[in-house]
Rosetta silent file (secondary structure, phi, psi, omega in degrees, C-alpha in Angstrom):
SEQUENCE: MLKVRELEKSFGGIKAIDKCSLRVQIGSITGLIGPNGAGKTTLFNLISGVYKPDRGQIWFMDDRIDGLPSHQIARKSIARTFQIPREFKEMTVLENLMLIPKHQLGENVFNTLFRPVDVREQEKQIMEKATSILEFVELAHLKDEYAKSLSSGQKKLLELAKMLMSDPRVILLDEPGAGVNPTLMRKLVENIEELRQQGITFFLIEHDMDLVTYLCDKVIVMNKGRTMAEGTPHEIKKDKNVLEAYLGS
SCORE:     score description
SCORE:     0.000 S_00000001
   1 L     0.000  -39.611 -175.761   99.295   91.870  233.290 S_00000001
   2 E  -127.882  126.602 -179.649  100.391   88.837  231.278 S_00000001
   3 E  -129.017  130.619  176.153  103.734   87.047  231.654 S_00000001
   4 E  -117.285  127.939 -175.466  105.007   84.059  229.669 S_00000001
   5 E  -126.355  115.727  171.910  108.156   82.350  230.953 S_00000001
   6 E    49.634   45.105 -175.289  110.223   79.757  229.062 S_00000001
   7 E   -77.719  140.045  177.897  107.127   78.266  227.432 S_00000001
   8 E  -137.130  142.413  175.505  107.458   75.121  225.289 S_00000001
   9 E  -152.715  128.631  179.334  104.998   73.125  223.179 S_00000001
  10 E  -122.257  150.751  175.348  105.678   70.333  220.690 S_00000001
  11 E  -128.919  112.205  178.006  103.448   68.468  218.248 S_00000001
  12 L    55.572   39.896  178.848  104.669   65.093  217.022 S_00000001
  13 L    87.641   -7.815  177.845  108.304   65.956  217.599 S_00000001
  14 E   -97.453  121.930 -177.477  108.011   69.430  216.035 S_00000001
  15 E   -84.050  106.256 -179.454  108.652   72.198  218.555 S_00000001
  16 E   -81.413  -35.270  177.520  106.044   74.905  217.863 S_00000001
  17 E  -125.707  125.821 -170.341  106.938   77.001  220.925 S_00000001
  18 E  -128.462   94.769  177.701  110.550   76.980  222.061 S_00000001
  19 E    52.084   50.365 -177.745  111.421   78.629  225.393 S_00000001
  20 E   -84.549  131.257  176.517  109.229   81.630  224.622 S_00000001
  21 E  -134.084  139.024  177.479  109.144   84.484  227.154 S_00000001
  22 E  -165.147  167.765  177.768  107.297   87.810  226.954 S_00000001
  23 E  -136.263  143.131  174.149  105.316   90.366  228.930 S_00000001
  24 E  -120.163  121.039 -174.896  102.172   92.358  228.161 S_00000001
  25 L   -79.327  149.185  177.512  101.755   95.529  230.210 S_00000001
  26 L   -59.285  134.085  175.292   98.476   96.568  231.834 S_00000001
  27 L    77.015    8.529 -177.080   96.452   98.965  229.680 S_00000001
  28 L   -96.841  165.543  164.265   98.605   98.470  226.586 S_00000001
  29 E  -114.269  106.030 -175.138   97.890   97.441  223.021 S_00000001
  30 E  -108.662  128.971  179.425  100.681   94.974  222.286 S_00000001
  31 E   -95.660  146.224  175.339  101.200   93.515  218.834 S_00000001
  32 E  -123.416  115.039 -177.596  102.539   90.037  218.085 S_00000001
  33 E  -124.517  170.338  178.649  104.018   89.603  214.619 S_00000001
  34 L   157.776  160.389  179.671  106.191   87.075  212.821 S_00000001
  35 L   -64.079  162.648  176.816  106.400   85.018  209.638 S_00000001
  36 L   -56.214  136.002 -179.174  103.901   82.235  208.967 S_00000001
  37 L    84.517    8.637 -178.274  104.606   79.242  211.200 S_00000001
  38 L   -74.053  -18.528  179.035  106.345   81.336  213.860 S_00000001
  39 L   107.976   11.316 -174.108  104.046   79.994  216.578 S_00000001
  40 H   -64.209  -51.608 -178.633  101.825   83.037  217.182 S_00000001
  41 H   -68.602  -35.135  175.565   98.447   81.305  217.158 S_00000001
  42 H   -60.394  -40.501  177.233   99.865   78.354  219.103 S_00000001
  43 H   -61.156  -45.212  177.397  100.982   80.822  221.775 S_00000001
  44 H   -60.794  -38.849  178.942   97.457   82.276  221.945 S_00000001
  45 H   -64.675  -33.792  176.871   96.076   78.733  222.212 S_00000001
  46 H   -70.986  -43.737 -178.978   98.363   78.080  225.168 S_00000001
  47 H   -64.475  -38.640 -175.552   97.449   81.327  226.925 S_00000001
  48 L   -89.136    0.220  174.429   93.708   80.744  226.436 S_00000001
  49 L    88.802    6.201  176.301   93.802   77.095  227.524 S_00000001
  50 L   -65.956  -40.806  174.984   93.135   75.445  224.165 S_00000001
  51 L  -117.709  156.588  171.025   96.471   73.613  224.574 S_00000001
  52 L  -102.154  133.521 -179.952   98.473   72.716  227.665 S_00000001
  53 L   -69.722  152.896  174.262  102.171   73.641  227.560 S_00000001
  54 L   -76.603  -37.935  179.255  104.843   70.964  227.841 S_00000001
  55 E  -150.060  165.989  175.699  106.990   73.255  229.995 S_00000001
  56 E    97.737  179.922 -174.608  107.087   76.822  231.212 S_00000001
  57 E  -133.572  149.309  171.073  104.719   79.169  232.979 S_00000001
  58 E  -129.332  125.926 -178.849  101.940   81.616  232.107 S_00000001
  59 E  -118.158  134.830  171.058  100.941   84.245  234.664 S_00000001
  60 E  -116.843  111.743 -170.269   97.910   86.526  234.645 S_00000001
  61 L    55.111 -119.529 -178.338   98.460   89.188  237.279 S_00000001
  62 L  -101.938    9.982 -177.646   99.423   87.107  240.350 S_00000001
  63 E  -107.424  132.919  174.315   97.766   83.889  239.184 S_00000001
  64 E   -85.294  124.724 -172.728   99.519   81.091  237.357 S_00000001
  65 L  -117.093   -4.242 -177.935   97.166   79.887  234.592 S_00000001
  66 L   -63.198  133.515  179.356   99.202   77.477  232.453 S_00000001
  67 L    90.901  -11.087  177.682   97.428   74.140  232.159 S_00000001
  68 L   -72.305  147.894  175.210   94.022   75.444  233.269 S_00000001
  69 L   -67.443  159.272 -173.869   91.050   74.542  231.025 S_00000001
  70 H   -56.373  -41.683 -175.217   89.685   77.259  228.755 S_00000001
  71 H   -66.965  -32.082  177.304   86.532   77.934  230.790 S_00000001
  72 H   -71.769  -37.374  177.371   88.531   78.588  233.964 S_00000001
  73 H   -66.547  -40.797  178.076   90.843   80.973  232.123 S_00000001
  74 H   -60.463  -36.418 -179.871   87.831   82.781  230.642 S_00000001
  75 H   -68.159  -16.388  176.534   86.433   83.241  234.153 S_00000001
  76 L   -86.436   11.759  177.332   89.591   85.137  235.056 S_00000001
  77 L    74.777   34.091  171.959   88.470   87.828  232.553 S_00000001
  78 E  -109.067  117.237 -178.583   90.706   86.724  229.675 S_00000001
  79 E  -112.041  154.515 -175.891   88.814   86.764  226.370 S_00000001
  80 E  -146.846  135.428  172.845   90.016   85.537  223.002 S_00000001
  81 L  -105.492  168.885 -177.009   88.890   85.789  219.381 S_00000001
  82 L  -120.608  161.223  178.417   89.948   83.496  216.515 S_00000001
  83 L   -55.032  -45.309  177.230   91.229   84.053  212.967 S_00000001
  84 L  -103.856  117.083 -177.501   87.959   82.613  211.669 S_00000001
  85 L   -54.420  143.269 -177.663   84.955   83.968  213.625 S_00000001
  86 L  -116.507   60.742  179.295   83.037   81.320  215.569 S_00000001
  87 L   -76.754  158.040  172.535   79.538   82.746  215.624 S_00000001
  88 L   -83.672   99.378 -165.865   76.440   80.679  216.367 S_00000001
  89 L   -61.198  -38.155 -174.237   75.230   80.720  212.789 S_00000001
  90 L   -91.587   13.471  176.532   71.591   79.739  213.316 S_00000001
  91 L  -116.062  157.944  179.384   71.027   82.269  216.102 S_00000001
  92 E   -72.636  166.978  177.589   70.409   85.984  215.807 S_00000001
  93 H   -58.709  -45.205  179.360   73.103   88.551  216.489 S_00000001
  94 H   -63.404  -42.886  179.981   71.406   89.482  219.772 S_00000001
  95 H   -64.328  -33.484  176.452   71.064   85.841  220.838 S_00000001
  96 H   -57.158  -39.761 -179.619   74.787   85.300  220.180 S_00000001
  97 H   -76.538  -38.741 -174.938   75.546   87.888  222.846 S_00000001
  98 H   -69.040  -16.362  176.893   72.889   86.802  225.318 S_00000001
  99 L   -74.646  -21.297 -167.036   74.407   83.321  225.510 S_00000001
 100 L   -71.972  -47.530 -174.427   77.707   84.598  226.896 S_00000001
 101 L   -56.818  138.522 -179.653   77.065   85.668  230.544 S_00000001
 102 L   -86.946  166.906  177.622   77.648   82.862  233.023 S_00000001
 103 L    58.052   45.093  176.568   75.397   81.799  235.905 S_00000001
 104 L   -80.568  130.512 -175.790   72.136   82.592  234.135 S_00000001
 105 H   -60.465  -35.573 -176.577   69.148   81.674  236.306 S_00000001
 106 H   -67.629   -9.897  178.072   67.145   80.409  233.344 S_00000001
 107 H   -75.362  -14.762 -178.711   69.620   77.580  232.798 S_00000001
 108 L  -104.385  123.165 -177.810   68.202   75.864  235.890 S_00000001
 109 H   -59.607  -37.337  179.466   64.764   74.243  235.520 S_00000001
 110 H   -57.752  -46.285 -179.452   64.019   74.859  239.217 S_00000001
 111 H   -64.404  -38.967  179.995   64.486   78.610  238.757 S_00000001
 112 H   -61.302  -37.619 -177.837   62.318   78.618  235.637 S_00000001
 113 H   -81.644  -40.372 -169.361   59.466   76.961  237.565 S_00000001
 114 H  -113.374   -8.353  176.633   59.754   78.612  240.962 S_00000001
 115 L  -132.690   48.387 -175.193   61.594   81.897  240.350 S_00000001
 116 H   -60.917  -33.564  179.951   60.146   83.103  237.039 S_00000001
 117 H   -65.601  -44.055  178.751   60.214   86.776  238.081 S_00000001
 118 H   -64.100  -40.626  179.404   63.939   86.608  238.883 S_00000001
 119 H   -61.594  -46.566 -179.553   64.622   84.780  235.617 S_00000001
 120 H   -64.812  -38.493 -179.944   62.777   87.413  233.572 S_00000001
 121 H   -65.660  -43.560  178.422   64.499   90.270  235.389 S_00000001
 122 H   -65.252  -41.414  178.783   67.952   88.845  234.786 S_00000001
 123 H   -61.692  -37.890  177.188   67.123   88.164  231.141 S_00000001
 124 H   -62.148  -44.138  179.583   65.978   91.761  230.778 S_00000001
 125 H   -63.691  -41.866  179.328   69.279   93.023  232.225 S_00000001
 126 H   -64.715  -41.380  179.075   71.290   90.756  229.911 S_00000001
 127 H   -63.718  -40.314  178.816   69.293   91.931  226.894 S_00000001
 128 H   -64.382  -41.651  178.161   69.861   95.574  227.831 S_00000001
 129 H   -64.924  -44.651 -179.810   73.607   94.976  228.172 S_00000001
 130 H   -62.434  -41.785  179.369   73.751   93.102  224.853 S_00000001
 131 H   -63.530  -41.121  179.115   71.807   95.850  223.086 S_00000001
 132 H   -63.150  -41.401  179.566   74.133   98.502  224.516 S_00000001
 133 H   -67.891  -39.243  177.485   77.212   96.613  223.313 S_00000001
 134 H   -64.099  -34.788  175.141   75.704   96.142  219.847 S_00000001
 135 H   -66.447  -37.950  179.790   75.119   99.886  219.696 S_00000001
 136 H   -62.136  -42.256 -179.219   78.757  100.420  220.682 S_00000001
 137 L   -91.968    5.895  177.159   80.035   98.257  217.793 S_00000001
 138 L    60.782   44.389  173.729   77.305   99.621  215.485 S_00000001
 139 L  -118.704    7.265 -175.423   75.570   96.291  214.897 S_00000001
 140 H   -59.485  -33.302 -179.224   72.324   97.147  216.704 S_00000001
 141 H   -70.247  -10.068  179.873   70.459   97.483  213.406 S_00000001
 142 H  -110.995   13.634 -171.363   71.312   93.827  212.696 S_00000001
 143 L   -60.214  -28.507 -178.995   70.352   92.418  216.100 S_00000001
 144 L   -98.061    4.874  177.284   67.511   90.277  214.707 S_00000001
 145 L   -84.174  148.812  174.062   69.483   88.978  211.721 S_00000001
 146 E   -67.440  139.090 -176.187   70.941   85.478  211.750 S_00000001
 147 H   -59.833  -30.765 -178.392   74.661   85.638  212.485 S_00000001
 148 H   -65.507  -18.362 -177.335   75.454   83.546  209.405 S_00000001
 149 H   -86.593   -5.614 -178.759   74.190   86.372  207.175 S_00000001
 150 L   -74.197  154.647  173.853   76.797   88.894  208.383 S_00000001
 151 L   -73.845  169.929  179.498   79.793   89.920  206.294 S_00000001
 152 H   -58.538  -43.654 -179.958   83.317   88.930  207.359 S_00000001
 153 H   -66.018  -40.653  178.163   83.929   92.347  208.865 S_00000001
 154 H   -65.202  -34.243  176.951   80.626   92.351  210.715 S_00000001
 155 H   -66.392  -34.322  176.508   81.441   88.915  212.133 S_00000001
 156 H   -65.762  -39.742  176.356   84.710   90.318  213.507 S_00000001
 157 H   -65.780  -37.751  177.169   82.724   93.082  215.208 S_00000001
 158 H   -64.070  -40.100  177.207   80.318   90.450  216.541 S_00000001
 159 H   -59.064  -44.591  178.572   83.259   88.491  217.965 S_00000001
 160 H   -63.382  -42.333  179.318   84.435   91.612  219.792 S_00000001
 161 H   -60.614  -42.255  178.722   80.894   92.259  221.053 S_00000001
 162 H   -62.130  -39.554  178.035   80.660   88.704  222.407 S_00000001
 163 H   -62.288  -38.890 -177.056   83.944   89.187  224.244 S_00000001
 164 H   -67.905  -24.153  177.547   82.649   92.383  225.857 S_00000001
 165 L   -64.721  -19.762 -178.285   79.658   90.507  227.283 S_00000001
 166 L   -95.866    6.806  179.811   82.109   88.688  229.589 S_00000001
 167 L    51.569   58.877 -175.415   83.567   91.940  231.025 S_00000001
 168 L   -74.741  155.643  171.690   87.170   91.056  230.077 S_00000001
 169 L  -100.611  -26.368  176.217   90.304   92.679  231.468 S_00000001
 170 E  -139.742  139.150  179.170   92.458   91.472  228.584 S_00000001
 171 E  -121.628  127.163  174.700   91.433   90.510  225.040 S_00000001
 172 E   -95.385  116.382 -178.339   93.550   88.327  222.743 S_00000001
 173 E  -108.305  119.367 -179.725   92.764   89.253  219.126 S_00000001
 174 E   -99.183  102.750  179.973   93.887   86.814  216.431 S_00000001
 175 L    51.249   63.886 -179.145   94.248   88.753  213.151 S_00000001
 176 L   -63.497  -24.888 -176.878   91.379   91.220  213.659 S_00000001
 177 L   -86.545   -9.491 -175.051   92.080   92.894  210.305 S_00000001
 178 L   -67.318  125.400  176.068   91.902   89.750  208.142 S_00000001
 179 L    73.487   15.564 -177.552   89.050   89.883  205.638 S_00000001
 180 L  -106.799  130.549  179.754   87.714   93.198  206.909 S_00000001
 181 L   -72.411  160.317 -173.785   86.929   96.037  204.499 S_00000001
 182 H   -56.073  -37.649 -178.522   88.432   99.487  205.233 S_00000001
 183 H   -65.149  -48.233  179.189   85.193  100.996  206.570 S_00000001
 184 H   -70.503  -29.506  177.164   84.598   98.227  209.114 S_00000001
 185 H   -64.409  -40.283  177.192   88.309   98.141  209.924 S_00000001
 186 H   -61.455  -40.308  178.819   88.176  101.795  210.956 S_00000001
 187 H   -65.402  -41.770  179.079   85.245  100.990  213.229 S_00000001
 188 H   -62.568  -41.998  178.183   87.081   98.050  214.768 S_00000001
 189 H   -62.754  -43.396  178.042   90.133  100.227  215.395 S_00000001
 190 H   -60.175  -42.258  178.367   87.956  102.904  217.017 S_00000001
 191 H   -59.806  -47.774 -178.417   86.409  100.250  219.267 S_00000001
 192 H   -61.214  -44.578 -179.443   89.817   98.948  220.351 S_00000001
 193 H   -63.626  -41.736 -179.639   91.114  102.442  221.094 S_00000001
 194 H   -68.129  -39.944  179.894   88.034  103.379  223.109 S_00000001
 195 H   -67.017  -34.117  175.627   88.076  100.121  225.062 S_00000001
 196 H   -62.524  -39.308  177.420   91.742  100.665  225.911 S_00000001
 197 H   -63.517  -25.265  178.405   90.742  104.040  227.366 S_00000001
 198 L   -85.749    0.237  174.683   88.252  102.122  229.531 S_00000001
 199 L   104.246    4.779  179.080   91.080   99.995  230.947 S_00000001
 200 L   -85.316  135.152  177.971   91.008   96.880  228.740 S_00000001
 201 E   -92.808  140.224  179.990   94.386   95.455  227.700 S_00000001
 202 E  -121.692  137.899  173.678   94.837   94.115  224.151 S_00000001
 203 E  -129.740  114.610 -170.360   97.308   91.540  222.825 S_00000001
 204 E  -130.682  140.829  170.705   96.875   91.041  219.100 S_00000001
 205 E   -92.209  132.004 -179.643   98.299   88.991  216.263 S_00000001
 206 L  -158.179  140.433  177.167   98.341   90.919  213.009 S_00000001
 207 L   -96.419  -19.647 -178.764  100.132   90.815  209.648 S_00000001
 208 L   -77.883  101.709 -175.658   99.073   94.304  208.540 S_00000001
 209 H   -68.069  -27.287  174.623  102.042   96.419  209.636 S_00000001
 210 H   -62.877  -43.258  178.204  100.189   99.662  208.936 S_00000001
 211 H   -65.603  -44.242  178.970   97.559   98.579  211.435 S_00000001
 212 H   -61.206  -44.143 -179.124  100.192   97.431  213.934 S_00000001
 213 H   -62.717  -40.261 -178.013  102.094  100.705  213.580 S_00000001
 214 H   -71.683  -41.776 -170.245   98.956  102.762  214.126 S_00000001
 215 H   -89.125  -39.716 -161.272   97.499  100.785  217.039 S_00000001
 216 L   -89.399  141.111  172.246  100.281   99.227  219.072 S_00000001
 217 L   -78.021  -41.507 -178.279  102.399  100.674  221.857 S_00000001
 218 E  -135.804  148.484  177.480  104.827   97.762  221.694 S_00000001
 219 E  -123.623  132.490  174.719  105.460   95.021  219.163 S_00000001
 220 E  -110.215  131.656 -178.832  106.822   91.556  219.966 S_00000001
 221 E  -107.016  128.341  175.209  108.321   89.550  217.100 S_00000001
 222 E  -108.862  146.825  173.120  108.237   85.749  217.076 S_00000001
 223 E  -154.202  131.039  178.952  110.251   83.427  214.872 S_00000001
 224 L    54.415   39.805  172.184  110.658   79.653  215.113 S_00000001
 225 L    85.045    2.567  179.638  108.638   79.472  218.314 S_00000001
 226 E  -139.985  161.879  178.298  110.436   82.081  220.365 S_00000001
 227 E   -76.900  135.550 -178.976  110.584   85.852  220.732 S_00000001
 228 E  -117.538  -15.378  179.460  113.399   87.411  218.741 S_00000001
 229 E  -165.453  156.346  171.368  112.776   91.147  219.196 S_00000001
 230 E  -154.989  152.504 -178.458  110.502   93.674  220.850 S_00000001
 231 E   166.217 -169.047  175.798  110.152   97.425  220.795 S_00000001
 232 L   -70.627  160.444  177.190  108.053  100.234  219.396 S_00000001
 233 H   -54.607  -39.311 -179.908  106.620   99.739  215.893 S_00000001
 234 H   -63.115  -43.240  179.994  109.199  102.222  214.555 S_00000001
 235 H   -65.949  -41.367 -177.411  112.085  100.296  216.139 S_00000001
 236 H   -65.574  -39.263 -178.112  110.813   96.933  214.912 S_00000001
 237 H   -67.157  -17.198  179.337  110.428   98.109  211.313 S_00000001
 238 L  -104.287   -0.907 -176.634  114.119   99.057  211.284 S_00000001
 239 L   -75.394  120.685 -176.942  115.425   95.906  213.003 S_00000001
 240 H   -63.864  -37.235  179.983  117.680   94.003  210.586 S_00000001
 241 H   -66.560  -36.162  178.105  117.037   90.641  212.256 S_00000001
 242 H   -67.443  -44.587  179.440  113.282   91.128  211.905 S_00000001
 243 H   -61.288  -39.035 -179.959  113.599   92.064  208.245 S_00000001
 244 H   -66.838  -39.180  179.674  115.744   88.988  207.632 S_00000001
 245 H   -63.589  -35.919 -179.828  113.224   86.718  209.351 S_00000001
 246 H   -80.817  -43.536 -168.780  110.456   88.052  207.119 S_00000001
 247 H  -106.152  -12.899 -176.720  112.319   88.482  203.856 S_00000001
 248 L    87.371  153.218 -176.952  115.291   86.115  204.121 S_00000001
 249 L   -73.773    0.000    0.000  118.954   86.998  204.161 S_00000001
């Protein structure tokens, strides 16, 4: 589903991504690990259009997407979360979700004035979808709460819910387990597993190797801006080069 070929990105003479190549298979949960500064989040920023690569290619299915702006990449059904959740703090949980769908009729003043029935009907459908997704992630009881009042774990669930409003085919998760208590982490894991069964592909950055071992089909290891190993979680945990990269020789 996702192919990265010889990707490069530098910042002020420092090469953050150095001829990086990898593949993410359709329907998989693929983990991306590596020591701090390995280039993992920079790679996600390149895939999602936050940065433009200096060289190399990124393919989503049969479409080349490197260099496209973020909104065009999102329209191709690629969703992405961040290490620090980016909720709309002064809006309710439900309103956070209802903002996501594109091409809403109510955004056009003409439609509001001359097609009010259509606007209300679409808004009703969006609200029903948002409510259903909040029930799925077990945040429905908080739908009228301001997003800023949620716990760290609940904000991670809200981020996932917002992604689902865009009907993604692949979701890039940047450290989903960070700052999440065990109870909410179990719920997040259940969500990811169920969504994979529904055909969504996941590519996730994570430092918690227990979580990676439990969730991921394949693990890709980055170090110094490039991939250095890949395999099953069991194979990666026994790889001497990976251990050296993490722990030093």
